[in-house]
C-alpha positions in Angstrom: 0.0 0.0 0.0 1.4 3.4 -1.0 1.4 6.2 1.6 1.4 9.9 1.0 4.5 11.8 2.0 4.2 14.0 5.1 1.5 12.0 6.9 1.8 11.6 10.7 3.4 8.4 12.0 0.1 7.6 13.7 -1.5 7.2 10.3 1.3 4.7 9.3 0.6 2.7 12.5 -3.1 2.7 11.9 -2.7 1.7 8.3 -0.3 -1.1 9.2 -2.6 -2.4 11.9 -5.5 -2.3 9.5 -3.6 -4.1 6.8 -2.5 -6.9 9.2 -6.1 -7.3 10.4 -7.4 -7.4 6.8 -4.7 -9.9 5.8 -5.5 -12.1 8.8 -9.2 -12.1 8.0 -8.4 -12.8 4.3 -6.2 -15.8 5.3 -8.9 -17.0 7.7 -11.6 -16.7 5.0 -9.4 -18.5 2.4 -8.7 -21.3 4.9 -12.4 -21.7 5.5 -13.1 -21.7 1.8 -10.4 -24.3 1.2 -11.8 -26.5 3.9 -15.3 -26.3 2.5 -13.9 -26.9 -1.0 -11.9 -29.9 0.2 -15.0 -31.5 1.8 -16.9 -30.9 -1.4 -14.3 -33.0 -3.3 -14.7 -35.8 -0.8 -18.5 -35.5 -1.1 -18.2 -35.9 -4.9 -16.4 -39.2 -4.2 -19.6 -40.4 -2.5 -21.6 -39.4 -5.6 -20.0 -42.2 -7.6 -21.6 -45.5 -6.8 -19.7 -48.5 -5.5 -20.8 -50.4 -8.6 -19.2 -47.7 -10.8 -16.0 -47.7 -8.8 -15.7 -51.5 -8.9 -16.4 -51.6 -12.6 -13.9 -48.9 -13.5 -11.2 -50.3 -11.3 -11.7 -53.7 -13.0 -11.6 -52.2 -16.5 -8.3 -50.7 -15.6 -6.9 -53.9 -14.0 -7.8 -56.3 -16.8 -5.3 -55.2 -19.5 -2.5 -54.9 -16.9 -3.2 -58.4 -15.6 -3.5 -59.9 -19.1 -0.1 -58.5 -20.1 1.6 -60.6 -17.5 3.5 -63.6 -19.0 3.5 -67.0 -17.4 7.3 -67.0 -17.0 7.1 -63.8 -14.9 5.1 -65.9 -12.4 6.9 -69.2 -12.6 10.3 -67.5 -12.0 8.8 -65.4 -9.1 10.5 -62.6 -11.1 8.7 -59.7 -9.3 10.6 -60.7 -6.1 14.0 -60.4 -7.7 16.5 -57.5 -7.8 16.1 -57.3 -11.5 12.3 -57.4 -11.3 11.8 -54.5 -13.7 13.4 -56.5 -16.5 12.4 -60.0 -15.5 8.8 -59.3 -14.6 7.8 -55.8 -15.8 4.1 -56.6 -16.2 3.8 -58.3 -12.7 5.5 -55.2 -11.3 3.0 -52.9 -13.1 0.2 -55.0 -11.7 1.6 -54.7 -8.2 1.8 -50.9 -8.7 -1.9 -50.9 -9.6 -2.5 -52.6 -6.2 -0.6 -49.9 -4.4 -2.4 -47.1 -6.2 -5.8 -48.4 -5.2 -4.7 -49.1 -1.6 -3.2 -45.6 -1.1 -6.2 -44.0 -2.8 -8.5 -45.6 -0.2 -6.4 -44.5 2.7 -6.0 -41.0 1.3 -9.6 -40.3 0.7 -10.8 -41.5 4.1 -8.2 -39.4 5.9 -8.9 -36.3 3.8 -12.5 -36.2 5.0 -12.9 -33.2 7.3 -15.6 -34.4 9.6 -16.2 -37.7 11.5 -19.6 -38.1 9.8 -18.2 -37.8 6.3 -15.2 -40.0 7.2 -17.6 -42.7 8.2 -19.6 -42.3 5.0 -16.4 -42.6 2.9 -15.3 -45.7 4.9 -18.7 -47.3 4.3 -18.5 -46.5 0.6 -15.2 -48.3 0.3 -16.6 -51.4 2.1 -19.5 -51.4 -0.4 -17.0 -51.0 -3.2 -14.9 -53.9 -1.9 -18.1 -56.1 -1.9 -18.7 -55.2 -5.5 -15.2 -56.1 -6.4 -15.7 -59.5 -4.7 -18.9 -60.0 -6.8 -16.9 -59.1 -10.0 -14.2 -61.6 -8.9 -11.5 -58.8 -9.0 -9.7 -60.3 -6.1 -6.5 -58.3 -6.7 -8.3 -54.9 -6.3 -10.4 -56.4 -3.5 -7.3 -57.2 -1.5 -6.0 -53.6 -2.3 -9.1 -52.1 -0.7 -9.1 -54.5 2.2 -5.4 -53.8 2.9 -6.1 -50.1 2.8 -8.9 -50.4 5.3 -6.7 -52.7 7.5 -3.8 -50.2 7.5 -2.8 -48.6 10.7 -3.9 -45.0 9.8 -7.5 -46.3 9.1 -7.7 -49.2 11.6 -7.0 -46.8 14.5 -10.0 -44.6 13.6 -12.1 -46.2 16.3 -14.8 -43.4 16.4 -15.2 -43.7 12.6 -15.6 -47.5 12.7 -18.1 -47.1 15.5 -20.4 -45.1 13.2 -20.6 -48.0 10.7 -23.9 -49.9 10.4 -24.0 -53.5 11.6 -24.4 -54.5 7.9 -21.2 -52.8 6.8 -19.2 -54.2 9.7 -20.5 -57.8 8.9 -19.7 -57.3 5.2 -16.1 -56.2 6.0 -15.6 -59.1 8.4 -16.7 -61.6 5.8 -14.3 -60.1 3.2 -11.5 -60.1 5.7 -12.2 -63.8 6.3 -12.0 -64.7 2.7 -8.9 -62.6 2.1 -7.1 -63.8 5.2 -3.4 -64.6 5.0 -3.9 -67.6 7.2 -2.3 -70.8 5.8 -0.9 -68.9 2.8 -4.3 -67.6 1.7 -5.9 -71.0 1.8 -9.5 -69.6 1.9 -8.7 -67.3 -1.1 -7.2 -70.2 -3.1 -10.1 -72.4 -2.2 -12.5 -69.7 -3.3 -10.8 -69.2 -6.7 -10.7 -73.0 -7.3 -14.4 -73.1 -6.7 -15.0 -70.6 -9.5 -14.1 -73.3 -12.0 -14.3 -71.5 -15.4 -15.6 -68.2 -14.1 -13.2 -65.4 -15.0 -11.4 -63.7 -12.2 -8.4 -61.5 -11.5 -6.4 -63.2 -8.8 -4.4 -61.6 -6.0 -0.7 -62.0 -6.9 0.7 -60.6 -3.7 4.0 -61.5 -2.2 3.1 -65.0 -1.2 5.6 -66.9 0.9 4.2 -70.3 -0.1 6.1 -73.0 -2.0 6.4 -72.8 -5.8 3.5 -75.2 -6.2 1.4 -72.2 -5.3 3.0 -70.2 -8.1 2.1 -73.0 -10.5 -1.5 -72.7 -9.2 -1.4 -69.0 -9.9 -0.3 -69.7 -13.5 -3.2 -72.1 -14.0 -5.6 -69.4 -12.9 -3.8 -67.0 -15.2 -4.2 -69.3 -18.2 -7.8 -70.0 -17.3 -8.6 -66.3 -17.3 -6.8 -65.8 -20.7 -8.7 -68.6 -22.2 -12.2 -67.3 -21.4 
């Protein structure tokens, strides 16, 4: 702000005080507007149905999964130092997993109120259920992992606001996707699908290579449908 020459120092003090006050109010208003805008973005997320989310995630996952070659799995190439050259497609598929999982965590934590946070959490549980119905088990595990992560799991007040139905749904999905006995329940479920297409979870299994052979058979079955 330009000041006229010759004005009393008291005018300078008053002007400076006024400017600081105005600046403070401006910053406060901007912060309030940003907060409202941010919540509006989160609210828009809730406007997209779980069916749409699950469908779009699956459409993005299919070409990445189908690009994986059998030798990338049989060699367990994505666990090796040279994974980017020995199993580039498996690595890309793992990256898709991380993107979905981080997305779930980020959007829940970005919600500015407890109520909205609980609504977003519920929305992702419903999305996980739809992914299960679509047999996109890779994305399902990504969502479940995000919901099981420490930043989300510790939100006890948020979880307390969920309906009994949502809690039961999540518990059932956790049961199927459990790591117990090297994902035995998950492997049994995929085997029960017979010729029904699915996108399996290719996570870092610590099971014997016979399980990798099982993954290859699932991969070939999917490619053949």
